[in-house]
C-alpha positions in Angstrom: 15.3 -13.7 13.6 15.1 -10.8 10.9 19.0 -10.8 9.7 18.2 -7.6 7.8 22.2 -6.2 7.8 24.0 -5.7 5.7 25.0 -8.3 3.2 27.6 -8.2 0.1 25.4 -7.0 -3.1 26.1 -9.5 -6.4 25.5 -8.0 -9.4 21.6 -7.8 -10.3 19.3 -7.3 -13.3 16.3 -5.6 -13.2 13.4 -8.1 -13.6 9.6 -7.7 -13.8 7.4 -8.1 -11.1 4.2 -9.8 -12.2 1.5 -8.5 -10.4 -1.9 -10.3 -9.0 -4.5 -8.0 -11.1 -8.3 -8.1 -10.2 -11.1 -6.4 -11.7 -13.3 -4.1 -9.5 -16.3 -4.8 -10.5 -16.6 -2.2 -13.5 -16.3 -3.3 -17.4 -12.3 -4.0 -17.7 -10.5 -5.7 -20.6 -7.7 -7.8 -19.8 -5.4 -10.0 -21.5 -3.3 -7.5 -23.0 -0.4 -5.5 -21.7 -2.6 -2.0 -21.3 -2.8 -1.0 -17.7 -5.5 1.4 -16.2 -4.2 4.6 -15.0 -7.2 6.6 -15.0 -10.7 5.7 -13.9 -12.1 8.1 -11.9 -15.3 7.9 -9.5 -18.9 8.4 -10.9 -18.8 11.6 -8.7 -16.9 13.2 -6.3 -17.0 12.2 -2.8 -16.1 14.3 0.7 -15.7 11.5 3.1 -12.6 9.5 3.7 -11.4 6.3 6.2 -8.1 6.0 6.4 -6.4 3.2 8.2 -2.8 3.1 8.8 -1.0 0.1 9.2 2.4 0.6 11.1 5.4 -1.8 11.6 6.1 -1.5 14.9 9.6 -3.7 14.6 12.7 -1.5 15.7 14.3 -1.6 12.5 11.9 0.9 10.8 11.6 2.9 14.1 12.8 6.1 12.6 11.2 6.4 9.1 7.9 5.9 11.5 8.6 8.9 13.9 9.5 10.8 10.8 5.9 10.0 9.1 4.4 10.7 12.6 5.8 14.5 12.6 5.0 15.2 9.3 1.6 13.9 9.4 0.7 17.4 10.6 1.5 19.6 7.6 1.7 16.8 4.8 -1.6 14.8 5.6 -4.4 16.9 7.6 -2.9 20.6 6.3 -2.5 18.7 3.0 -6.3 17.7 3.2 -7.4 20.6 3.7 -5.2 23.0 1.1 -6.5 20.4 -1.5 -10.3 20.1 -0.6 -11.0 23.9 0.5 -11.5 22.2 4.3 -10.8 19.0 6.0 -13.2 16.2 4.7 -15.7 14.4 6.7 -12.3 12.2 8.2 -11.9 8.7 10.1 -8.7 8.1 11.2 -7.2 4.5 12.5 -3.8 2.9 13.3 -3.2 -0.7 13.8 0.2 -2.6 13.8 1.9 -5.4 11.8 1.4 -7.4 15.2 -0.5 -11.1 14.6 -0.3 -13.4 17.5 1.5 -16.4 16.6 0.1 -19.2 18.7 3.4 -20.8 19.3 6.0 -20.8 21.8 9.3 -19.1 21.8 8.5 -16.7 18.9 10.1 -13.6 20.4 7.8 -10.2 20.3 5.0 -12.3 18.8 2.2 -12.5 21.4 1.1 -8.9 21.9 -2.5 -9.8 21.3 -2.6 -6.6 18.7 -4.4 -8.7 16.3 -5.6 -5.8 13.8 -7.6 -4.0 17.1 -7.2 -0.2 16.7 -3.7 1.0 18.3 -4.1 4.3 20.7 -0.6 4.5 21.5 2.2 2.3 23.3 -0.1 2.1 26.5 2.4 4.6 28.4 0.1 7.8 27.9 -3.7 8.1 27.6 -4.0 10.0 24.1 -6.5 12.7 24.0 -9.0 10.8 22.0 -12.6 9.5 23.2 -13.0 6.1 21.7 -10.5 4.1 19.2 -10.4 6.1 16.3 -10.6 9.6 15.6 -13.4 11.5 14.2 -13.6 14.8 12.9 -16.4 15.6 10.7 -18.9 18.5 9.4 -21.4 19.2 12.2 -24.0 20.6 9.4 -23.6 24.2 10.9 -20.5 25.8 9.8 -18.4 23.6 12.4 -16.6 20.2 12.9 -17.6 17.6 15.4 -14.8 16.0 16.7 -13.9 13.3 19.5 -10.3 14.4 20.6 -9.0 17.6 22.1 -6.5 19.4 21.0 -5.0 19.6 17.4 -5.8 16.6 15.3 -2.1 16.0 14.4 -1.4 15.5 18.1 -4.6 12.9 18.4 -2.7 11.1 15.6 0.7 11.1 16.9 0.0 9.7 20.2 -2.4 6.8 18.6 0.9 6.0 16.2 3.4 6.0 18.4 4.1 2.8 19.5 6.7 0.6 21.1 9.7 -0.8 18.9 9.8 -4.8 19.9 6.8 -5.8 17.4 6.9 -9.2 15.9 10.0 -10.0 13.4 7.2 -11.8 11.3 5.1 -8.5 10.2 1.6 -9.6 8.7 0.0 -6.4 7.4 -2.5 -8.0 5.2 -3.8 -9.8 7.8 -3.9 -6.9 10.5 -5.7 -5.2 8.3 -8.3 -7.8 7.7 -8.6 -8.1 11.2 -9.3 -4.2 12.0 -12.0 -4.5 9.1 -14.1 -7.5 9.5 -16.2 -6.3 11.8 -14.7 -8.8 14.9 -13.9 -6.1 17.2 -17.1 -3.7 18.6 -15.2 -0.7 19.5 -14.3 -0.4 15.5 -17.9 0.1 14.8 -18.6 2.9 12.4 -15.1 3.5 11.2 -16.1 1.8 8.0 -18.8 3.5 5.7 -20.2 2.6 2.7 -19.8 6.3 1.1 -16.4 6.9 1.8 -13.0 6.3 0.0 -11.2 3.8 2.2 -7.5 4.2 2.2 -5.3 2.0 3.6 -1.6 3.2 4.0 1.1 0.7 5.0 4.3 1.6 6.0 6.7 -1.4 6.8 10.4 -2.4 5.4 9.6 -6.4 4.7 7.2 -7.9 2.9 3.9 -9.5 4.3 4.1 -12.6 6.0 0.2 -13.4 6.6 0.3 -17.0 7.5 -3.0 -19.1 8.0 -0.9 -22.1 9.6 1.2 -20.9 12.4 3.6 -23.7 12.0 5.3 -21.6 9.4 6.8 -20.1 12.4 7.7 -23.2 14.5 10.8 -25.5 14.7 13.1 -22.9 15.9 16.5 -25.0 15.7 15.7 -26.2 12.2 18.8 -26.4 9.8 19.2 -25.5 6.1 18.3 -29.1 5.5 15.1 -28.9 7.2 12.0 -28.5 4.7 10.9 -25.1 6.7 14.8 -24.0 6.5 15.9 -21.8 9.5 13.6 -20.1 11.8 14.5 -16.2 9.8 12.1 -13.9 7.7 13.2 -15.9 4.9 10.6 -18.2 5.4 8.2 -15.5 4.5 9.8 -15.5 1.0 10.2 -19.0 0.6 6.5 -20.1 1.4 5.1 -17.0 0.0 6.4 -16.0 -2.9 7.4 -18.1 -6.4 9.6 -17.3 -8.8 10.8 -18.9 -12.3 12.6 -21.6 -11.7 10.7 -22.2 -8.1 14.3 -22.5 -6.4 14.0 -20.5 -3.5 17.0 -21.1 -1.2 19.6 -21.1 -4.5 21.5 -17.9 -4.7 21.2 -15.1 -7.4 19.0 -13.1 -9.1 15.0 -14.1 -9.3 12.6 -13.4 -12.0 9.1 -13.2 -12.5 8.4 -13.8 -9.0 4.6 -13.5 -7.3 2.9 -14.4 -4.3 2.3 -18.1 -4.1 -1.3 -18.4 -4.1 -0.8 -22.3 -3.3 1.0 -22.1 -0.3 0.8 -24.4 2.3 1.1 -21.9 5.0 1.0 -18.3 3.8 -3.0 -16.9 3.0 -3.2 -15.9 -0.5 -3.0 -12.3 -1.7 -6.0 -12.6 -3.7 -7.7 -13.4 -0.6 -7.1 -10.0 1.1 -8.1 -8.4 -2.1 -11.7 -10.2 -2.1 -12.0 -8.7 1.0 -11.1 -5.5 0.2 -13.6 -6.1 -2.7 -16.2 -6.8 -0.8 -16.4 -4.1 1.8 -17.8 -2.0 -0.8 -21.2 -1.7 -3.1 -19.7 1.2 -5.0 -16.6 -0.2 -6.9 -13.5 1.8 -6.9 -13.7 3.1 -3.3 -10.5 1.7 -2.1 -7.0 2.9 -2.4 -4.0 1.2 -0.9 -0.6 3.3 -0.7 2.4 1.4 0.2 5.3 3.3 2.0 8.1 0.1 1.7 10.9 -0.6 -0.8 11.0 -1.9 -4.4 10.5 -4.8 -5.7 11.7 -4.6 -9.4 15.0 -6.5 -8.5 14.8 -9.6 -6.2 18.1 -11.4 -5.3 18.8 -14.4 -2.4 22.5 -14.3 -1.2 24.2 -15.0 2.0 23.0 -14.1 5.4 25.5 -12.0 6.7 25.6 -13.6 10.5 25.3 -16.6 9.0 26.7 -17.3 5.4 25.6 -20.3 5.1 22.0 -19.5 5.1 20.2 -18.0 2.7 18.8 -14.2 2.5 16.9 -11.6 0.6 19.7 -9.3 -0.2 18.5 -5.7 1.0 17.0 -3.1 -2.0 19.0 -0.5 0.2 20.0 0.6 3.6 18.7 2.9 6.1 20.9 5.6 6.7 23.7 5.4 9.2 22.4 1.8 10.3 22.8 -2.0 8.9 19.0 -2.5 8.5 18.1 -3.2 5.1 14.8 -2.4 3.2 13.7 -5.7 1.6 11.4 -6.4 -1.8 7.6 -6.5 -0.5 6.8 -8.9 -3.5 3.2 -9.5 -2.0 2.5 -5.8 -0.6 3.1 -4.5 -4.1 0.8 -7.3 -5.7 -2.3 -6.2 -3.5 -1.4 -2.6 -4.5 -1.1 -2.9 -8.3 -4.2 -5.2 -8.2 -6.2 -1.7 -7.6 -5.6 -0.4 -10.9 -5.2 3.3 -10.7 -5.8 3.3 -7.0 -1.9 2.5 -6.2 0.0 4.7 -4.6 3.7 3.2 -3.9 6.3 5.5 -2.2 9.9 3.9 -2.2 11.7 3.6 1.3 15.0 3.6 -0.8 14.3 7.3 -2.7 16.6 10.2 -1.3 13.7 12.2 -0.1 11.9 13.1 2.9 8.9 11.5 5.0 7.1 14.3 4.3 7.3 14.5 0.7 6.2 10.7 0.5 3.0 11.6 2.8 2.6 14.5 0.9 2.2 12.5 -2.2 0.3 9.9 -1.0 -2.6 12.5 0.3 -2.5 14.7 -2.9 -3.4 11.3 -4.7 -6.1 10.6 -2.2 -7.6 13.8 -2.8 -7.3 13.1 -6.8 -9.3 10.1 -6.3 -11.9 11.9 -3.9 -12.1 14.8 -6.7 -11.8 13.1 -9.8 -8.2 14.8 -10.7 -7.2 13.5 -14.2 -4.1 12.7 -12.8 -2.7 9.2 -14.1 -1.4 6.5 -11.6 0.3 3.5 -12.1 3.1 2.3 -14.5 3.8 5.4 -16.4 6.4 7.4 -16.4 7.1 11.1 -18.1 7.9 9.5 -21.5 4.4 8.1 -21.6 2.6 9.6 -24.9 -1.2 9.8 -26.0 -0.1 7.4 -28.8 0.9 4.5 -26.2 -2.6 4.9 -24.3 -6.4 4.5 -25.1 -9.3 6.0 -23.3 -13.1 5.7 -23.3 -16.0 7.0 -22.7 -17.7 4.8 -20.0 -21.3 5.1 -18.0 -22.3 2.1 -15.9 -21.1 -1.3 -17.8 -21.0 0.6 -21.1 -18.1 1.7 -22.8 -17.2 3.7 -25.9 -13.6 4.2 -27.7 -12.4 7.6 -27.7 -10.0 8.7 -30.6 -6.8 10.2 -29.7 -6.6 13.9 -30.1 -4.5 14.7 -33.1 -3.7 18.4 -33.6 -6.8 20.8 -32.3 -9.6 18.2 -32.7 -12.4 17.6 -30.4 -14.2 14.8 -28.9 -10.5 13.0 -28.4 -8.5 12.5 -25.4 -4.8 13.8 -25.1 -2.1 12.6 -22.2 0.3 15.6 -21.7 2.3 17.1 -18.3 0.0 18.8 -15.9 1.1 21.0 -12.7 -1.4 19.3 -10.7 -0.2 15.8 -11.1 3.3 17.0 -10.0 2.8 14.2 -6.9 2.9 11.6 -9.3 5.7 9.9 -10.6 4.5 10.6 -14.7 3.2 14.2 -14.1 0.7 13.2 -16.5 -3.2 14.1 -17.1 -5.4 12.8 -19.7 -8.1 15.0 -20.5 -10.9 14.8 -23.0 -11.1 17.6 -25.4 -15.2 18.6 -26.1 -17.8 17.5 -23.7 -18.7 14.1 -22.0 -22.4 13.8 -21.1 -23.7 13.8 -17.9 -23.0 10.9 -15.7 -20.2 9.6 -18.0 -16.3 9.8 -17.6 -12.9 8.9 -19.2 -11.1 5.8 -18.4 -7.8 5.8 -19.7 -5.4 2.3 -20.2 -1.7 2.9 -21.0 1.2 0.6 -21.9 3.6 0.3 -18.7 6.3 2.5 -19.4 9.4 1.4 -21.2 12.3 3.3 -19.5 
């Protein structure tokens, strides 16, 4: 089904991914090239709900195991180091499996469907409930629902089989996990907590409202659906310019196909996440996945007459490729200053990726002034603009020139070592009580 093995790489060019971008209920200027890179919460928070959406197909088993092994130091210990103590914490795990109501779709009838996973069923995890709870008890101690170390409880929950559905549906699994349909999930989602959705996958989202997308297993290249491979997810879930998905070559201006006859619009999931919170800004998205800056269609290596997405990279010592996640990237980028992208194609450790996600989370919780978004080390104050914001009222803030005050400056900061840019934006002077500095920058040109 998922032919992600090595294919010859044709010359490629860098293309721009136009992400779907929606407001978060705050007074945001749109219609120009500036993008929000800093939008702190009105006040620091101490609660966080973490939903980890895990691809349980075999091709990403090594990266999944590495993330689980790193969680003790790079997630739980890092949370404690950054905040002074472990926050009021809920943690749940779901797989990317959503039942496909058709026969003969291998591995796609597990019934997982967004239910919180508590391991692979071969062992009993030391947790009393469907998700992990670790909260202050108000008397200097902690209230927990697990035995032993929290990292061991998480490891047990997240250790899944490697025979999951090859048509991954992380966005639909996320929605089903959080929409209230399962009584055992009650209490996980809290209005006054930061919700962090962490997605680990080596393919794009294929959340389909019409299961017929996965039908006709013997279809050929001349059929309307095309062969039943993961390429259907791209053809019917993404649109490029020109709209000729089966034609070989580099694709440009690729965005989610919002009028698909089969695949759920990404904007629907953005609206769903927005609707979970009364306070804007209390949702973050973290993607541990491949890059989407180059999209190319080439021949399927097993059946050269069929089209396939050219992988962005290949996992070490395997023939499995990581394909560009256009839909997942678009969802993340629609959360200005709340999207953390960790590139599985970079030569770094799972622990370092998870550490950066954790640091970004604690940065939002504690209102750290680090810039997230499409900015790099070369971004300067002159490429940004800032506002003094309270409620829906905002006033422009001048850039600092020299040693002035009542102005803002963008500059390197050691506390922002987890961001791609390493930059912070600070206000020189004193903001009035209840006010915050919101910063927008032009995307990095490097």
